[in-house]
N, C-alpha and C positions, 0 to 999 in steps of 0.2 A: 150535274157534278156540283158538290158543295165547295164553297170558297174556303181557303185557309182562314179561319176566324181571327187569327192573330194579326192579319193585315189591316183589320179594321181599327187597330190601336195605333197605327202609324200615322204621322201627320200627312196631310195631302200631298205635299211636295217635298222632295229632297231640299236641304238647306240651300245649296248652290243654284238649284233651279229656281227657287224663290228670289234669290239675289238677282239672277239674270233677267227674270221677268221685270223686276223693278228698273234694272239698268236698261233694258230694251225700251221700256216706256219712257224713260228719261231721254234717251237718245232720239227717239221719234219726235219728241217735243223740242229737243235742243240738238239738231243735226249738226251744228257747227261745233259742238263741245269737244274739246281735246281730253277725252277720258283717260285717266292713268289707272291701271289695275293694280291695287294693293290688296286684292281680296283673295281670289283663289290662288293657292300656293303652287303655282306651275312654273317650272323653270323656263327661262327665255333665251339663254346664251347657246350658241352653236356647240355641237359636240366637238371635242378635240379631233383633229384630223386622224390621229393614230387610231382612235376608236371608230370614228365614222368609216375610215378606210378599211378596217378590218371587216366590218359588216358589208361594206360595198364589195370587197373581194369575195367573201363567202357568197353574196347574192350572185355575183357574176359567175362564179364556178358552178352554181346550180344549173346554169344553161349549158353545161358540158357533160358528156358522158362520164368522164372521170370525177367530176366534182359534184354530181347530183347526190343528194341525200333525201330520203323520205322521213319517216317517223324517227325521232330520236329516242334516247333512253327515257323511260317514263319518269324515273326519279331525277333526271337531269344528267347532262353530260359529265361524266366522271372527272374529266380534267378540270371542269368549272368548279365542281364540288370540292375537289382537292385544293384548288386555288383559294376558295372561300375559307376552308378550314385552316390553311396555313397562313395566308396573308391577312385575313381579317380576325381570326380567332386564335392564332398562335398555337394551333392544335390542341386547344382546350376541349374541343369536341371531335368526334369522328366524322370523316367525310360521308360515311354511310348513313349517318343521322341527318343529313342535309337533304331537302327536297326543293329542287329548283321550281319556282313558281313564275306566274306572269304579273307578280306584284302582290304586296301586302294585303291590299283590299280584298282581292278575290280569295286569297289564301284564307283570310279570317271567315269568309263565308264557307269555304270548304271544310274548315275545322268543325263547323257546327254539326255536321252529320255524325260525328263520333258520340255526341252526347244525347242522352235521353231528354225529351221535353220536360219542362217544369223545374229545371235547375234554378238555384239562386246564383245570380251573376252580379258581381260587384264591379262598377265602372267608375273612373274619375269623373268628377263633375266640376268644370266643363270637360268634354272630351269630343274627339272626332266622331262623327255620327255612326260610322259603320259597326263598331262593336255593340252600340246600343240598338240599332235598328235590326241588325241580324239576329241579336238575341231575342227581340220581340217577335220577329218572324217565325222563330223556332219554339215560341211558347215558354220562354224562360221568364223568371221573375227578376226584376232589376233592383239593385241597391245602389244609390248614388252616393259617392264619397266626395264630399265638398272639398274643393282645392281652391283656396282664397288667399289674398294677401295676409290674413290674420294667421294662417297656419303654413305660410311660406309655400303654398301650393302643393302641400303633401298631406294626405288624410291623417287626422289625429288619431283615428281608430279604424280598424277593419273588422266589421261584424262577420260572423260565420257565413261563409259563402262557398259554393262548389267551384266556381270559376272567378278568378280576379283578373281583370284586364288592366294592364299598366303600359303607358306609353311614356318613354323617356329617351331623349328629350321630348317634352310634353307638347303635343299639338291639341289645343291652340295657344297655351300660355307661354311657350318658349322657355319654360323652366325645366330643370333636370333633377333627378334623384341622386343623392350622394350614395357612397358605398355603404356608410352606416345605415341609412334608411333602407337600402335594398337588402342588407344583411338581416335587419329586423323582419323584413317582409318575408324573406325566405324561411326564416325560423318560424314565423307565424303560419305560413302555409304548411310546413311539416306538421306543426301541432294540430291545425284545423283540418288537415287532409285535403287542402284546397289545391286546385291547379292554377298556376300562374300562366297567363298568356301575355308575353312581353314584347311590345312593339318598339323596334329600334330604327325606324325609318330615317330618323335625323341624327343617328349616332355619329356620323362622320363630321358633324359640325362642332362637336364637343371640343371646348378649349381648356376647361379646368381639369387639373390632374386628379382631383378626387371624385370625378364623375365617371362612373363605369360606362363603357360603350357596349357592354353585354351583361345580361343577367348571369352568365356563366362565370364571370369574374368573382362571383360569390360562391364560396365553397358549399356544395351540397345543392345547388340550384338545379343541377341535372336530374334531381330526384323529384322535382315539383314543377318544373317550368318548360313550356314551349316558347321559342323565340322566333320572331318574324323580322326579316330584314328586306331591304329594297335597294335597287340601283336607281330608282326614280330621282330622288333628290341628291343622292351621292354622286351620280354620274350624268344627270340630265335625261334619264330614261323615262320620263313621264309618258311619252308616247310610244317608246320603243318596247316597254313592258318587260320587266325582269325582276325577280326577287328570290327569296329563299325562306324555307320554314325549317327550323331545327326541331326535331322530335327525338329526345334522348331515349335510348333503349331502356333505361332504368324506370321510365314512367309505367305505372300500372293503374288499372281500374281497381275498384273496391273488392272485386272477385278475384283479383290477381291476374286477370288477362292483360296482355301487353298492349298499351296504347300505340306503341310504334308499329306493331303489327297490323292493327285496325286502320291506322292512318295510311300505311303503305298500301294496304288493300283498297281503301277508299280513293286514294290518289290515283291508283292505277285504273280505277273504274271511271272516275269522273273527269280525268284530266290527261290529255295526251301529250303533255310536256310543253315547255316554252318553246318559242320559235327558235330554230337552229341558228337563225341570223342574229337574233337577240343574244344567244348564248355565246356566239363569236365575239360580239361586242363586249359582253361581260368578261370574257377572258382577257380581252385587250385592256379593259379597265384595270384588271388586277395584275397586270405586268408592272414591273418597276417604273417604266416610262409612263404607263397608264395612270398609276397612283399619283405620279407627280403632276400629270396634266389635270386630273380631276381635282387635285388640291388647289390648282389655280382657280378653278370654277367655285370651289367652296370659299376661298378667300375673297373672290369677287362679290359673292352674295353677302358674306359677313361684312364687307366694306359698305355695301348698300344698307345693311342693318344699322350700322354705326351712324350713317347719314341721317336716317329716319329717327333714330334714338335721340340724337343731338337736338333735332328740330322740335321733337315733341316734348322733351324735358325742358327745353328752353322756353316753351310756351306754358309751363306750369303744370303739366299733366304727370300723373303718376304712371310711370311706364315700367313694365316688368318683362322678363325674358330678354332675348337679343344677345345673350352672352354664349350660350351653347346651341342656339338654333336661330334660324332667320325670321323669327316671328316676334313681334312686340305685342304685348297685351296691355292695352291702354284704357285707364279708368275715366269715365265720363259721369261723375257722381250726380249731376243734376239732371241727367237724361236717361231714358231707357235706351237699349242697344239700337233699336230700329229707328228711333228719332235721331240719334247720333249719326247713324249710317246715312239716313236721308239728308241730314244737314250737310255732311261732307260731300255727298254726291251732288246736291243741288247747288251748293255755294262754292265748292273748290273742284268739282269734277273729278273727284277721287272715289274710287270704289274700294271698300274695305269689307269686313265680315262681321255682322252683329254677333257679339258674344253670346247672346241668349240662344242663338241657333246651336250652340254647343252643349247646352244644358242650363238649368235654372240658375246655377252659381255664375253663369256668364252674364247675367243681366247687368247692364250699366257699363259694360266693356265693348271695345271693338278689337278685333285682331287685324294687325297690319302685317302684310307679307313683304319681305324685302326682295322677293324674286322680281326682276325687271331689269331693263337696261339702265345703266347708271346715270345717263343723262335724264331719263324720266324720273328716276328716283330722286335726283337732285332738284328737279323741277317740282316734284310732289313735296318735297321738304320745304321749298320756297312758298309754295301755295299755303302749306300749313302754318308757316311762320306769319304770312301776311294775314291769313284769315283770323287766326287767334290773337295776332297782335292788334287787330283792328276791333276786337270785341270789347 
C-alpha cells in the first residue's frame, strides 16, 4: 500500500509536540523548577456548577431505564441548534444550517472531504497549524497571507484562491478583523468565487463594538462563507469537546451542486454526533444563567491578559493583541522565536509558544496565553518584570 505522498511535506512533529519535548527535557534537568504554562491555550478554571451539574445529571440519568439515550441526532440535538441560532446568532442563520461538532479542529478536517485535491488555499500567516496542515494532507496548494504589525495584522491583498481560511479574533496574534475589513473580504470572495472558511473560536472575547462576532453580520456572507464555532474557549469545554459548523444552504459548487447537501451527507457518514452529555452542557451554557456564568470566566481570562500586557509593555516590548482575545503577540526583534522561547524557559521557567511555529511571519515573536490561575499569571508577570529589568 502506498503512503499518502502529501504527508512527506509535513514537519516531523506537530508544533505543540515540539514544545512539550523541549519542556520535558528542561524539567528532567531542573526537577525543582516551578513551570508556569503560558504556551498552550488551554482553559484552567472549573466549569460553572450550573453547567457541570447539567452534564452530571444527564450522565446519572443514563444509568436509568427512563434516562438512557443512545445515538443522538447526527446533525446535533435540535434544541441545541435552536439555542445557538437564537442566542449567539440572533436568527441571522437557520438552525437547520448548523451542524454540532466535537470542536472546530476536527470540523476543519471533516470539511476537507468536500473539496477536490489540488485547490489553491489562502491562509493567514501566522496562523493556527490545523488549516495549513490539513490542506497539505489533502494535496492543496497554499498561499500565505502575511499578517504583521506593518499591515495591522490584516492581509494587504488576497490573491485568487479557491478557499480562504480566516480566524477572527486571530490565533495567534490576538487581533481581530473590523466590519469594514470583513465587508471587503466578502465582496472579494463573491468576485473571485472563493469560499471563505471563518473560524470564530474566540468570538466571545470580543470587547470592541466594531468587531463582528460572526461573518454573517456582513450582508451576503451566507453566499460565500462557512463558519466554525466552539464551546472550548467560550465555556471551558477544551476537554468536554463541543462546537458547531454553519453551512448556509445558499452555497453551491461551480456546477451548481449544493455544498450543504454534500456536507450533510459527509457529516452523516463520518461523524456519529457529539456526546449527548456534552450537548446537555452546551444547552446549559446557552441558558440565560449559563451565559452570565460563562461571562465571568471570560472576564477572568481577560483580567489575566491585562496583567501580562502591563508587565510586558512596562519592560519595553512591543505587544499586540490582548484586547479582543486572551493572547498577546510579543516582538523580540533581536532574537529568533525559538531562542526567545528557550531564554524564557531557562531563565524564568515560563513556557510560551514560538511565533515561527505558526508560520514564517511569526519569526521573532512569542505568543503568550493568558489562560491560567490568576495567582500564577501574577507570578509570571513578576518573573518577566524581574528578568527584563535586570538585563
